[in-house]
N, C-alpha and C positions, 0 to 999 in steps of 0.2 A: 234579288230573290231572298226571301227570309230563310234563315238557316234553321227551320223547324221541319219536322217530319223526316221522311226517309232520304238520306243523302244519296242513295243509289238512284232513286226516282228523280231527284233533283238533277243529278248528273245526266241521266237519260233525257230528261226534258230539255236541258240546256243544249245538249248535242243534237237532239231532234230539231230544236228551233234554229240552230245553225244551218242544218241541211235544208230544212223547209224554206228558209230565207233565200237559199240559192236556187232551188228547183221549182218552187211554186210561185207563179206570177202574183197571186193575191197576197201571199205572205211577204214576198219580196217588196211589193209596193208599201206594205205596212212597215216593214223594216226601214225602207228608205225614208218614209214619212217621219218615223221616230228619230232617225239620224238628223234629218233637217230641223227637227225641233231642238237639236243641240244636246241630245242625250248621249251618254257614254255608250260605246258599243256593247259592253257587258250588260248595261241596263236595258239596252234595246233588245238583246236576246232574252232577257227576263220578261219583257213585255210581249215578245213574240211567243214565248213559251206559255204565258198566261192566256193569250188568244188561242193558241193551239189546244190548250186544255178545255177552254170554253167550247170550241168547235167539236172536239172529240166527245165531250159530255152531251152536247146537243144531239149528235148523230146516234149516240148510244141510247139516249132517252127516247128519241122519235123513231129509231129504226130505219131512217132514211140512209141512202148511199151518198157519199161525197162525190160531187162532180165539179171539177175545176172549171170556172167560167173565165175565158180569156177574152178581154176586150181589145179590139184593134183600133 
C-alpha cells in the first residue's frame, strides 16, 4: 500500500481488510486466492483493502445495499 494520503485512513483500511478477510466468505476467498498466488500476507491485505474500497465506492455511487452471496 502506497504511503501517500491519510495514515489514519490507511490504518483503518488495513485493519478493516483483516477483519473482512475473516468474516466475509467473498473476501476470504479473494484473500486465499492472493495467498495462493504467492503474495506476502501484508500485500494480500493491501489487495483486499483495495477491493473493499472499490466495493464501498460502487455502493455509495449506486445507492444499492450490500448483500453477501454465499455459494455452497
